[in-house]
TORTORMI-507561 format. One line per field, with one value per residue (C-alpha): residue in three letters; x, y, z. Coordinates in Angstrom, 2 decimals, decimal comma. Layout:
N
tigu <- ALA	...
X <- X	...
Y <- Y	...
Z <- Z	...
//
This chain:
429
tigu <- UNK	UNK	UNK	UNK	UNK	UNK	UNK	UNK	UNK	UNK	UNK	UNK	UNK	UNK	UNK	UNK	UNK	UNK	UNK	UNK	UNK	UNK	UNK	UNK	UNK	UNK	UNK	UNK	UNK	UNK	UNK	UNK	UNK	UNK	UNK	UNK	UNK	UNK	UNK	UNK	UNK	UNK	UNK	UNK	UNK	UNK	UNK	UNK	UNK	UNK	UNK	UNK	UNK	UNK	UNK	UNK	UNK	UNK	UNK	UNK	UNK	UNK	UNK	UNK	UNK	UNK	UNK	UNK	UNK	UNK	UNK	UNK	UNK	UNK	UNK	UNK	UNK	UNK	UNK	UNK	UNK	UNK	UNK	UNK	UNK	UNK	UNK	UNK	UNK	UNK	UNK	UNK	UNK	UNK	UNK	UNK	UNK	UNK	UNK	UNK	UNK	UNK	UNK	UNK	UNK	UNK	UNK	UNK	UNK	UNK	UNK	UNK	UNK	UNK	UNK	UNK	UNK	UNK	UNK	UNK	UNK	UNK	UNK	UNK	UNK	UNK	UNK	UNK	UNK	UNK	UNK	UNK	UNK	UNK	UNK	UNK	UNK	UNK	UNK	UNK	UNK	UNK	UNK	UNK	UNK	UNK	UNK	UNK	UNK	UNK	UNK	UNK	UNK	UNK	UNK	UNK	UNK	UNK	UNK	UNK	UNK	UNK	UNK	UNK	UNK	UNK	UNK	UNK	UNK	UNK	UNK	UNK	UNK	UNK	UNK	UNK	UNK	UNK	UNK	UNK	UNK	UNK	UNK	UNK	UNK	UNK	UNK	UNK	UNK	UNK	UNK	UNK	UNK	UNK	UNK	UNK	UNK	UNK	UNK	UNK	UNK	UNK	UNK	UNK	UNK	UNK	UNK	UNK	UNK	UNK	UNK	UNK	UNK	UNK	UNK	UNK	UNK	UNK	UNK	UNK	UNK	UNK	UNK	UNK	UNK	UNK	UNK	UNK	UNK	UNK	UNK	UNK	UNK	UNK	UNK	UNK	UNK	UNK	UNK	UNK	UNK	UNK	UNK	UNK	UNK	UNK	UNK	UNK	UNK	UNK	UNK	UNK	UNK	UNK	UNK	UNK	UNK	UNK	UNK	UNK	UNK	UNK	UNK	UNK	UNK	UNK	UNK	UNK	UNK	UNK	UNK	UNK	UNK	UNK	UNK	UNK	UNK	UNK	UNK	UNK	UNK	UNK	UNK	UNK	UNK	UNK	UNK	UNK	UNK	UNK	UNK	UNK	UNK	UNK	UNK	UNK	UNK	UNK	UNK	UNK	UNK	UNK	UNK	UNK	UNK	UNK	UNK	UNK	UNK	UNK	UNK	UNK	UNK	UNK	UNK	UNK	UNK	UNK	UNK	UNK	UNK	UNK	UNK	UNK	UNK	UNK	UNK	UNK	UNK	UNK	UNK	UNK	UNK	UNK	UNK	UNK	UNK	UNK	UNK	UNK	UNK	UNK	UNK	UNK	UNK	UNK	UNK	UNK	UNK	UNK	UNK	UNK	UNK	UNK	UNK	UNK	UNK	UNK	UNK	UNK	UNK	UNK	UNK	UNK	UNK	UNK	UNK	UNK	UNK	UNK	UNK	UNK	UNK	UNK	UNK	UNK	UNK	UNK	UNK	UNK	UNK	UNK	UNK	UNK	UNK	UNK	UNK	UNK	UNK	UNK	UNK	UNK	UNK	UNK	UNK	UNK	UNK	UNK	UNK	UNK	UNK	UNK	UNK	UNK	UNK	UNK	UNK	UNK	UNK	UNK	UNK	UNK	UNK	UNK	UNK	UNK	UNK	UNK	UNK	UNK	UNK	UNK	UNK	UNK	UNK	UNK	UNK	UNK	UNK
X <- 61,77	62,62	61,10	63,03	66,40	69,14	68,70	71,44	72,69	71,15	68,91	68,50	67,78	65,78	62,72	59,08	58,72	61,27	60,08	61,79	64,98	67,47	69,76	67,09	65,44	68,70	69,23	65,58	65,72	69,15	68,29	65,07	67,14	69,80	67,34	65,40	68,57	69,16	65,55	65,56	68,79	66,96	65,14	67,82	70,92	69,07	67,53	70,96	72,47	69,67	69,27	72,78	74,93	72,59	73,03	71,27	68,85	71,43	73,97	71,32	70,63	74,16	73,77	71,28	73,50	76,57	74,54	73,69	76,91	78,93	76,50	77,83	81,46	81,97	79,33	81,50	84,60	82,41	81,04	84,53	85,50	82,26	82,77	86,42	86,08	83,77	80,63	79,27	82,60	82,27	78,86	79,84	82,82	80,54	78,01	80,79	82,52	79,12	78,37	81,55	81,10	77,60	78,63	81,34	78,81	77,10	80,41	82,08	78,81	78,97	82,51	81,33	83,60	81,07	81,23	79,19	82,21	82,66	78,97	79,59	82,50	80,46	77,62	80,04	82,06	78,94	77,50	80,57	80,17	76,44	77,27	79,64	77,30	74,38	76,27	77,36	73,88	72,18	74,26	73,49	69,95	70,81	73,39	70,92	67,63	66,64	66,11	62,34	62,29	63,89	60,75	59,42	62,66	63,05	59,46	59,82	62,92	61,21	58,45	61,15	62,11	58,56	58,20	61,29	59,84	56,73	58,28	61,63	60,78	58,07	60,35	63,06	60,88	59,44	62,83	64,11	61,12	61,71	65,47	66,94	68,64	72,02	70,94	68,61	71,76	72,39	69,33	70,96	74,11	71,96	70,54	73,91	74,99	71,99	72,63	76,33	75,35	72,79	75,13	77,71	75,43	74,52	76,22	76,85	77,62	81,40	80,76	79,24	82,03	84,36	84,70	83,65	86,19	88,40	87,72	90,74	92,07	91,07	92,71	90,51	89,44	88,54	86,56	84,52	83,81	82,60	79,43	78,60	79,19	76,90	74,22	74,59	74,43	71,38	68,27	65,97	68,49	69,07	65,32	64,93	67,77	66,25	62,83	64,16	66,30	63,55	61,02	63,54	64,23	60,46	59,64	62,53	61,28	57,77	59,14	61,25	58,04	55,50	55,68	55,61	52,55	50,69	51,48	50,99	48,62	46,40	46,89	47,42	48,85	52,25	50,25	48,11	51,22	52,75	49,62	49,39	52,95	52,26	49,18	51,00	53,39	50,71	50,80	54,39	53,66	50,87	52,68	55,77	53,89	52,14	54,87	55,30	51,63	51,17	54,18	53,00	49,56	50,71	54,01	57,55	58,26	54,87	54,57	57,49	55,70	52,19	53,37	54,68	51,69	48,49	48,85	49,78	46,37	46,12	49,25	47,11	45,20	48,29	48,02	44,18	44,34	42,46	42,27	40,43	39,43	40,66	44,28	43,86	43,65	47,34	47,74	45,86	48,13	51,19	50,00	49,75	53,22	54,56	52,80	54,31	57,80	57,95	56,52	58,50	61,73	61,16	60,44	63,17	65,81	64,89	65,21	68,63	69,82	68,63	70,18	73,51	76,56	77,44	80,78	79,35	76,26	77,78	79,23	75,90	74,17	76,71	75,93	72,26	73,11	75,39	72,81	69,48	70,58	72,92	69,81	68,25	69,89	69,25	65,64	65,50	66,88	64,44	61,49	62,52	63,24	60,04	57,92	59,58	58,92	55,56	53,98	53,58	50,53	51,61	55,12	53,35	51,38	54,70	56,27	53,35	53,34	57,07	56,65	54,04	55,93	58,82	56,59	57,07	60,57	59,32	55,96	57,69	60,37	60,78	59,13	55,77	56,05	57,04	55,12	58,00	61,69	63,77	67,40	70,24	72,53	75,39	73,55	72,18	75,61
Y <- -67,86	-69,38	-72,65	-73,25	-71,92	-74,27	-75,19	-75,02	-77,47	-80,96	-80,12	-83,53	-85,35	-82,70	-84,27	-82,98	-82,20	-80,46	-82,31	-85,31	-83,55	-84,67	-81,84	-79,26	-80,84	-80,80	-77,11	-76,36	-78,09	-76,74	-73,20	-73,45	-74,31	-71,77	-69,03	-69,91	-69,48	-65,79	-64,95	-66,37	-64,45	-61,20	-61,72	-63,44	-61,13	-57,88	-59,59	-60,95	-57,48	-55,90	-58,43	-59,83	-56,86	-54,10	-52,33	-49,11	-48,54	-46,98	-49,81	-52,35	-50,58	-50,92	-54,61	-54,27	-51,74	-54,03	-56,88	-54,74	-52,78	-55,72	-55,54	-51,94	-52,90	-56,46	-57,30	-56,51	-58,42	-61,26	-61,59	-61,90	-64,63	-66,59	-66,40	-67,66	-70,33	-73,42	-71,81	-74,81	-75,02	-71,32	-71,78	-74,77	-72,77	-69,69	-72,03	-73,68	-70,35	-68,81	-71,88	-71,47	-67,79	-68,13	-71,12	-69,05	-66,61	-68,86	-70,53	-67,21	-66,07	-69,18	-68,25	-64,80	-63,12	-62,01	-58,07	-55,95	-55,41	-59,18	-59,40	-56,55	-58,49	-61,64	-59,90	-57,99	-61,02	-63,10	-60,29	-60,58	-64,36	-63,95	-61,65	-64,16	-66,89	-65,13	-64,10	-67,79	-69,05	-66,87	-68,74	-72,36	-72,97	-72,69	-75,52	-77,97	-77,43	-76,78	-73,38	-74,02	-74,87	-71,64	-69,76	-72,82	-73,34	-69,73	-69,65	-72,65	-71,14	-67,90	-69,88	-71,06	-67,44	-66,57	-69,48	-68,43	-64,86	-66,31	-68,88	-67,44	-64,45	-66,38	-69,47	-67,21	-65,44	-68,73	-70,29	-67,26	-67,45	-71,21	-71,51	-67,98	-66,01	-67,60	-71,24	-70,29	-69,60	-73,29	-73,59	-71,06	-73,38	-76,44	-74,51	-73,68	-77,33	-78,61	-76,20	-77,25	-80,88	-80,67	-78,59	-81,29	-83,87	-82,03	-83,45	-80,66	-81,94	-81,74	-79,41	-76,92	-76,96	-74,13	-71,22	-71,65	-73,57	-71,35	-68,34	-65,95	-64,49	-60,77	-58,40	-58,33	-54,63	-55,00	-58,16	-56,23	-53,67	-56,19	-56,92	-53,22	-52,69	-55,60	-54,32	-50,82	-51,90	-54,16	-51,90	-54,41	-55,40	-51,83	-51,13	-54,24	-52,92	-49,47	-51,02	-53,29	-50,62	-47,93	-50,53	-51,81	-48,18	-47,44	-50,90	-50,61	-47,12	-48,40	-51,42	-49,23	-47,44	-50,22	-51,65	-48,20	-47,22	-50,34	-49,98	-46,33	-45,06	-48,19	-49,32	-52,91	-55,44	-57,15	-60,34	-58,69	-57,07	-60,53	-61,95	-58,98	-59,82	-63,51	-62,97	-60,49	-63,19	-65,47	-63,61	-64,62	-68,26	-68,54	-66,84	-68,87	-72,12	-71,08	-68,95	-71,39	-71,55	-67,80	-67,19	-69,69	-68,10	-64,49	-64,83	-65,04	-61,40	-59,87	-61,27	-59,10	-55,73	-57,03	-58,35	-54,92	-52,84	-54,82	-55,28	-51,56	-50,25	-52,66	-51,05	-48,05	-50,23	-50,02	-46,18	-46,58	-49,03	-48,16	-49,27	-52,44	-54,86	-52,15	-53,14	-56,15	-53,88	-53,45	-57,21	-57,30	-54,60	-56,40	-59,62	-57,82	-56,51	-59,91	-61,53	-58,84	-59,32	-63,01	-63,09	-60,18	-61,50	-65,06	-63,72	-61,08	-63,50	-66,10	-63,55	-62,52	-66,21	-66,74	-63,69	-63,45	-65,27	-68,15	-66,77	-63,33	-64,33	-64,04	-60,63	-59,37	-60,75	-58,91	-55,63	-56,08	-56,93	-53,94	-51,39	-52,84	-53,98	-50,94	-48,63	-50,58	-48,74	-45,46	-46,39	-47,17	-43,71	-42,02	-43,66	-42,74	-39,16	-38,72	-40,11	-37,90	-34,80	-35,57	-38,24	-41,95	-42,15	-39,42	-41,12	-44,40	-42,61	-41,64	-45,01	-46,82	-44,40	-44,89	-48,64	-48,48	-45,90	-48,41	-50,28	-47,43	-48,53	-51,88	-50,83	-48,26	-50,72	-53,27	-55,79	-54,24	-55,32	-58,82	-61,85	-64,37	-63,79	-63,97	-65,07	-63,05	-65,26	-64,58	-65,97	-69,03	-70,07
Z <- -15,38	-12,17	-12,83	-16,07	-14,99	-14,27	-10,55	-8,04	-5,42	-5,37	-8,28	-10,01	-6,90	-5,01	-3,32	-4,04	-0,39	1,74	4,73	3,11	2,35	4,94	4,66	4,75	7,77	9,68	8,82	9,62	13,05	13,90	13,03	15,00	18,04	17,24	16,82	19,99	22,20	21,45	21,90	25,42	25,96	25,24	28,50	30,57	30,10	31,04	34,10	35,00	34,66	36,81	39,62	39,87	38,80	39,90	36,61	35,75	32,91	30,57	31,43	30,36	27,17	26,28	26,25	23,30	21,58	21,75	20,22	17,05	16,75	15,04	12,05	11,36	12,01	10,68	8,06	4,99	6,04	7,36	3,79	2,22	4,79	4,09	0,33	0,76	3,43	4,02	5,19	7,09	9,08	9,81	11,13	13,38	14,67	15,52	17,30	19,46	20,25	21,26	23,40	25,27	25,78	27,11	29,25	30,81	32,28	34,74	35,62	36,51	38,26	40,44	41,40	42,33	39,80	37,15	36,27	33,94	31,82	31,31	30,30	27,77	26,33	26,00	24,28	21,96	20,88	20,53	18,23	16,06	15,74	15,05	12,16	10,75	11,27	9,60	6,56	6,09	6,88	4,14	1,49	2,62	1,40	-2,31	-1,81	-0,27	-2,33	-5,95	-7,22	-7,45	-3,73	-2,48	-1,74	0,19	2,10	3,10	4,09	6,44	7,86	8,36	10,23	12,53	13,30	13,97	16,30	18,16	18,43	20,00	22,29	23,14	25,36	27,03	27,65	28,84	31,34	32,63	33,11	34,96	37,25	37,82	38,11	37,96	35,27	35,67	35,27	32,36	30,37	30,35	28,03	25,70	25,67	24,73	21,72	20,35	20,86	18,95	16,07	15,78	15,95	13,13	10,92	11,40	10,09	6,97	3,86	1,35	-2,11	-2,91	-5,81	-3,42	-0,85	-0,63	-3,09	-6,78	-9,02	-10,83	-8,54	-8,80	-5,51	-5,05	-2,39	0,72	0,53	-3,25	-2,42	0,13	-2,54	-5,07	-3,02	-2,81	-6,54	-7,52	-5,40	-6,73	-10,37	-9,88	-9,65	-8,05	-5,33	-4,71	-4,29	-2,09	0,16	0,50	1,25	3,92	5,53	5,71	7,11	9,66	10,78	11,50	12,75	15,31	16,21	16,84	18,82	21,08	22,40	22,05	25,51	27,13	24,98	25,94	29,64	30,09	27,51	27,20	31,00	29,90	32,36	31,71	30,92	28,32	26,79	26,47	24,91	22,42	21,15	20,99	18,93	16,80	15,79	14,39	10,97	10,48	11,29	8,86	5,86	6,62	6,43	3,13	1,49	-1,42	-2,22	-1,92	-4,14	-6,74	-6,91	-6,99	-8,74	-7,30	-8,32	-7,75	-4,21	-3,22	-3,62	-2,94	0,51	1,36	-0,04	0,91	4,72	5,26	6,15	9,02	10,67	11,57	14,09	16,35	17,09	16,95	19,95	22,98	26,63	27,45	24,65	22,20	23,07	20,81	17,79	18,29	17,99	14,72	13,34	14,58	13,08	9,77	10,13	11,08	7,97	5,73	7,32	6,87	3,30	2,12	3,58	2,21	-1,34	-1,30	0,14	-2,47	-5,25	-3,98	-3,78	-7,36	-9,04	-7,25	-8,61	-6,27	-5,27	-4,45	-2,56	1,04	0,22	-1,19	2,10	4,07	2,35	3,28	6,90	6,98	5,88	6,91	10,40	10,77	10,87	13,80	16,62	14,89	14,55	18,35	19,20	16,74	18,20	21,72	20,89	18,86	21,64	24,25	22,14	20,52	22,69	22,34	20,11	17,56	17,46	16,53	13,68	12,23	12,61	10,84	8,11	7,70	7,61	4,90	2,88	2,50	0,06	-2,57	-3,26	-4,56	-5,94	-8,26	-9,44	-12,39	-10,09	-10,70	-14,26	-13,54	-12,40	-11,98	-11,18	-14,28	-13,85	-15,35	-17,56	-15,16	-12,22	-14,04	-15,33
//
């Protein structure tokens, strides 16, 4: 059982509360800042391309595509690098490099030399660095907290992401209105600086630094395949990956048409649309704050499939939304999806961190990023094409059915017969 397994990281001295764990608080604060920056950039970079560079609709859409493309191209090699090198130093390097890239944009713009191609290059290279950072980041928490605190830690980190989703776009839009898109990028630079600073202050135990002792070198291509092989042989990890990927596909499809549906079919104002998405993020904040208690009450294994199955009926409120006050039905459905996402991701990530051998964790995380994030651009294209052919509301019905259907992968899995996560002997050693 999770509670009796040999803990990882600073197990003996792990504090009762994570709020009193210095290393965790530095990671929590730094990643709160590091997540907020890219969320503001989601608003700032398209505005910069439209207003300053007079880009067209398709040219702006390429910015989003270039941000996601590195997950398809670089996740697997990034996993090998993260398992072989010092992960904290990798993360600091990525923060500093992204800081310099983003900082170059307003400086070049002030000189009057900014081009759309340069903006594409910045987004593309930043995307590669973000992939490497994310793969290394997913392996950090087990080094800083005990095994019994993983769910609580992942829940609190997930709460940071939800806060960033609430505050980031609004903050970006407000700053653009106050100081302009170019100057707003300085705020993005500040968030990367804070992230790098807090990572630098973290003190990882020497036993957790670098690759595991006695690890034998494996050719690079073979090392990439080890992560895939491990996931393929572990039935629960395989089901979790399928569940996450299918859900991501349909969630992205719905997201790609959500604003158009709210504005055109429901005749909502831009302010109302912003309020709907803000209220929709509340579910993730609540479940992130109480993830440990929810998991303890339901069970660390059972909560994975329960979090996918139970909120599903509320998703149907999204296509059932109507003009006027009925628009807030969409917010309720979105809040249910946000709660599901945070709780499921917290429990599933904690499971992965517990059962994966330490020297393989980054490569397994890379496999998840490669597949589950790789479907994101495909989902966006599917949503747009379906809405064009069948209409916005029918397309939303298909999307919410698809989201809920993803739960079948974990409902009909060994997790349904388990209450708590049981560690394989290889992972506990």
